[in-house]
mmCIF file of the C-alpha atoms, coordinates in Angstrom:
data_MODEL
# 
_entry.id   MODEL 
# 
loop_
_atom_site.group_PDB 
_atom_site.id 
_atom_site.type_symbol 
_atom_site.label_atom_id 
_atom_site.label_alt_id 
_atom_site.label_comp_id 
_atom_site.label_asym_id 
_atom_site.label_entity_id 
_atom_site.label_seq_id 
_atom_site.pdbx_PDB_ins_code 
_atom_site.Cartn_x 
_atom_site.Cartn_y 
_atom_site.Cartn_z 
_atom_site.occupancy 
_atom_site.B_iso_or_equiv 
_atom_site.pdbx_formal_charge 
_atom_site.auth_seq_id 
_atom_site.auth_comp_id 
_atom_site.auth_asym_id 
_atom_site.auth_atom_id 
_atom_site.pdbx_PDB_model_num 
ATOM 1  C CA . MET A 1 1  ? 80.085 -7.907  39.976 1.00 0.00 ? 1  MET A CA 1 
ATOM 2  C CA . ASN A 1 2  ? 76.638 -8.395  40.603 1.00 0.00 ? 2  ASN A CA 1 
ATOM 3  C CA . PRO A 1 3  ? 75.717 -11.761 42.159 1.00 0.00 ? 3  PRO A CA 1 
ATOM 4  C CA . PRO A 1 4  ? 73.935 -14.210 39.926 1.00 0.00 ? 4  PRO A CA 1 
ATOM 5  C CA . SER A 1 5  ? 70.164 -13.765 39.693 1.00 0.00 ? 5  SER A CA 1 
ATOM 6  C CA . ASP A 1 6  ? 69.402 -17.386 40.169 1.00 0.00 ? 6  ASP A CA 1 
ATOM 7  C CA . PRO A 1 7  ? 66.943 -17.384 43.400 1.00 0.00 ? 7  PRO A CA 1 
ATOM 8  C CA . LYS A 1 8  ? 67.729 -21.319 44.195 1.00 0.00 ? 8  LYS A CA 1 
ATOM 9  C CA . LEU A 1 9  ? 71.518 -20.537 43.849 1.00 0.00 ? 9  LEU A CA 1 
ATOM 10 C CA . LYS A 1 10 ? 70.780 -17.540 46.622 1.00 0.00 ? 10 LYS A CA 1 
ATOM 11 C CA . GLU A 1 11 ? 68.720 -19.972 48.811 1.00 0.00 ? 11 GLU A CA 1 
ATOM 12 C CA . GLN A 1 12 ? 71.318 -22.884 48.780 1.00 0.00 ? 12 GLN A CA 1 
ATOM 13 C CA . PHE A 1 13 ? 74.615 -20.726 49.518 1.00 0.00 ? 13 PHE A CA 1 
ATOM 14 C CA . THR A 1 14 ? 75.378 -19.964 52.980 1.00 0.00 ? 14 THR A CA 1 
ATOM 15 C CA . ALA A 1 15 ? 78.045 -18.335 55.023 1.00 0.00 ? 15 ALA A CA 1 
ATOM 16 C CA . GLU A 1 16 ? 79.352 -21.648 56.178 1.00 0.00 ? 16 GLU A CA 1 
ATOM 17 C CA . ASP A 1 17 ? 79.877 -22.410 52.514 1.00 0.00 ? 17 ASP A CA 1 
ATOM 18 C CA . LEU A 1 18 ? 81.769 -19.149 51.958 1.00 0.00 ? 18 LEU A CA 1 
ATOM 19 C CA . HIS A 1 19 ? 84.035 -19.903 55.177 1.00 0.00 ? 19 HIS A CA 1 
ATOM 20 C CA . GLU A 1 20 ? 84.807 -23.411 53.741 1.00 0.00 ? 20 GLU A CA 1 
ATOM 21 C CA . LEU A 1 21 ? 85.510 -22.123 50.128 1.00 0.00 ? 21 LEU A CA 1 
ATOM 22 C CA . TRP A 1 22 ? 87.304 -18.802 51.143 1.00 0.00 ? 22 TRP A CA 1 
ATOM 23 C CA . PRO A 1 23 ? 90.845 -19.811 51.050 1.00 0.00 ? 23 PRO A CA 1 
ATOM 24 C CA . ALA A 1 24 ? 90.360 -21.492 47.588 1.00 0.00 ? 24 ALA A CA 1 
ATOM 25 C CA . LEU A 1 25 ? 88.502 -18.761 45.954 1.00 0.00 ? 25 LEU A CA 1 
ATOM 26 C CA . SER A 1 26 ? 89.747 -15.482 43.708 1.00 0.00 ? 26 SER A CA 1 
ATOM 27 C CA . ARG A 1 27 ? 89.126 -12.221 45.046 1.00 0.00 ? 27 ARG A CA 1 
ATOM 28 C CA . GLU A 1 28 ? 86.428 -11.771 42.572 1.00 0.00 ? 28 GLU A CA 1 
ATOM 29 C CA . GLU A 1 29 ? 84.662 -14.993 43.597 1.00 0.00 ? 29 GLU A CA 1 
ATOM 30 C CA . ARG A 1 30 ? 84.699 -14.016 47.194 1.00 0.00 ? 30 ARG A CA 1 
ATOM 31 C CA . VAL A 1 31 ? 82.705 -10.936 46.294 1.00 0.00 ? 31 VAL A CA 1 
ATOM 32 C CA . LEU A 1 32 ? 80.283 -12.908 44.296 1.00 0.00 ? 32 LEU A CA 1 
ATOM 33 C CA . GLY A 1 33 ? 79.931 -15.129 47.005 1.00 0.00 ? 33 GLY A CA 1 
ATOM 34 C CA . PHE A 1 34 ? 79.626 -12.447 49.818 1.00 0.00 ? 34 PHE A CA 1 
ATOM 35 C CA . ASN A 1 35 ? 76.977 -10.886 47.552 1.00 0.00 ? 35 ASN A CA 1 
ATOM 36 C CA . LEU A 1 36 ? 74.989 -13.855 47.641 1.00 0.00 ? 36 LEU A CA 1 
ATOM 37 C CA . LEU A 1 37 ? 74.555 -13.907 51.231 1.00 0.00 ? 37 LEU A CA 1 
ATOM 38 C CA . PRO A 1 38 ? 71.356 -12.479 52.920 1.00 0.00 ? 38 PRO A CA 1 
ATOM 39 C CA . ARG A 1 39 ? 72.366 -8.986  54.497 1.00 0.00 ? 39 ARG A CA 1 
ATOM 40 C CA . LEU A 1 40 ? 72.431 -10.272 58.171 1.00 0.00 ? 40 LEU A CA 1 
ATOM 41 C CA . GLU A 1 41 ? 74.335 -13.396 57.425 1.00 0.00 ? 41 GLU A CA 1 
ATOM 42 C CA . ALA A 1 42 ? 76.784 -11.166 55.202 1.00 0.00 ? 42 ALA A CA 1 
ATOM 43 C CA . GLU A 1 43 ? 77.287 -8.855  58.420 1.00 0.00 ? 43 GLU A CA 1 
ATOM 44 C CA . GLU A 1 44 ? 78.122 -11.871 60.625 1.00 0.00 ? 44 GLU A CA 1 
ATOM 45 C CA . PHE A 1 45 ? 80.339 -13.525 57.882 1.00 0.00 ? 45 PHE A CA 1 
ATOM 46 C CA . PHE A 1 46 ? 82.086 -9.839  57.588 1.00 0.00 ? 46 PHE A CA 1 
ATOM 47 C CA . LEU A 1 47 ? 82.587 -9.528  61.354 1.00 0.00 ? 47 LEU A CA 1 
ATOM 48 C CA . ASP A 1 48 ? 84.139 -13.053 61.531 1.00 0.00 ? 48 ASP A CA 1 
ATOM 49 C CA . LEU A 1 49 ? 86.873 -12.346 58.971 1.00 0.00 ? 49 LEU A CA 1 
ATOM 50 C CA . ALA A 1 50 ? 90.445 -11.728 59.607 1.00 0.00 ? 50 ALA A CA 1 
ATOM 51 C CA . SER A 1 51 ? 91.673 -8.036  59.342 1.00 0.00 ? 51 SER A CA 1 
ATOM 52 C CA . HIS A 1 52 ? 93.420 -8.673  56.201 1.00 0.00 ? 52 HIS A CA 1 
ATOM 53 C CA . ASP A 1 53 ? 90.368 -10.690 54.392 1.00 0.00 ? 53 ASP A CA 1 
ATOM 54 C CA . GLU A 1 54 ? 88.169 -7.571  55.648 1.00 0.00 ? 54 GLU A CA 1 
ATOM 55 C CA . ALA A 1 55 ? 90.568 -5.260  54.138 1.00 0.00 ? 55 ALA A CA 1 
ATOM 56 C CA . GLU A 1 56 ? 90.790 -7.171  50.734 1.00 0.00 ? 56 GLU A CA 1 
ATOM 57 C CA . LEU A 1 57 ? 86.991 -7.599  50.581 1.00 0.00 ? 57 LEU A CA 1 
ATOM 58 C CA . LEU A 1 58 ? 86.374 -4.019  51.128 1.00 0.00 ? 58 LEU A CA 1 
ATOM 59 C CA . ALA A 1 59 ? 88.910 -2.948  48.205 1.00 0.00 ? 59 ALA A CA 1 
ATOM 60 C CA . ASP A 1 60 ? 87.041 -4.984  45.901 1.00 0.00 ? 60 ASP A CA 1 
ATOM 61 C CA . LEU A 1 61 ? 83.632 -3.800  46.696 1.00 0.00 ? 61 LEU A CA 1 
ATOM 62 C CA . PRO A 1 62 ? 82.141 -0.437  45.039 1.00 0.00 ? 62 PRO A CA 1 
ATOM 63 C CA . ALA A 1 63 ? 82.764 2.672   47.053 1.00 0.00 ? 63 ALA A CA 1 
ATOM 64 C CA . GLY A 1 64 ? 79.054 2.885   48.213 1.00 0.00 ? 64 GLY A CA 1 
ATOM 65 C CA . GLU A 1 65 ? 79.069 -0.476  49.732 1.00 0.00 ? 65 GLU A CA 1 
ATOM 66 C CA . ARG A 1 66 ? 82.537 -0.076  51.119 1.00 0.00 ? 66 ARG A CA 1 
ATOM 67 C CA . ARG A 1 67 ? 81.400 2.666   53.547 1.00 0.00 ? 67 ARG A CA 1 
ATOM 68 C CA . SER A 1 68 ? 78.311 0.704   54.553 1.00 0.00 ? 68 SER A CA 1 
ATOM 69 C CA . TRP A 1 69 ? 80.403 -2.216  55.576 1.00 0.00 ? 69 TRP A CA 1 
ATOM 70 C CA . MET A 1 70 ? 83.038 -0.059  57.220 1.00 0.00 ? 70 MET A CA 1 
ATOM 71 C CA . ARG A 1 71 ? 80.520 1.291   59.306 1.00 0.00 ? 71 ARG A CA 1 
ATOM 72 C CA . LEU A 1 72 ? 79.905 -2.117  60.770 1.00 0.00 ? 72 LEU A CA 1 
ATOM 73 C CA . LEU A 1 73 ? 83.485 -2.702  62.138 1.00 0.00 ? 73 LEU A CA 1 
ATOM 74 C CA . PRO A 1 74 ? 84.490 -1.350  65.814 1.00 0.00 ? 74 PRO A CA 1 
ATOM 75 C CA . PRO A 1 75 ? 86.554 1.712   65.690 1.00 0.00 ? 75 PRO A CA 1 
ATOM 76 C CA . ASP A 1 76 ? 89.764 0.056   66.429 1.00 0.00 ? 76 ASP A CA 1 
ATOM 77 C CA . ASP A 1 77 ? 89.208 -2.711  63.553 1.00 0.00 ? 77 ASP A CA 1 
ATOM 78 C CA . ALA A 1 78 ? 88.357 -0.221  61.220 1.00 0.00 ? 78 ALA A CA 1 
ATOM 79 C CA . ALA A 1 79 ? 91.603 1.822   62.071 1.00 0.00 ? 79 ALA A CA 1 
ATOM 80 C CA . ASP A 1 80 ? 93.386 -1.411  61.349 1.00 0.00 ? 80 ASP A CA 1 
ATOM 81 C CA . LEU A 1 81 ? 92.254 -1.188  57.964 1.00 0.00 ? 81 LEU A CA 1 
# 
């Protein structure tokens, strides 16, 4: 599930766009959109998600990435997952 390599698409896609589209996207599309975000923007987006959306996104990410994102969560939020 690698993001498209088109640099123009990466420049144009924002966390705000992803928030708007999130409810209508499939889980695979959510991961693709998430991977288009720059790391700092992705971190903010991830921390703003509801717990069930964080859990779904984490489940759909590769194991190595999953660990990295889990470490961002406050301990009580991580325990909820």
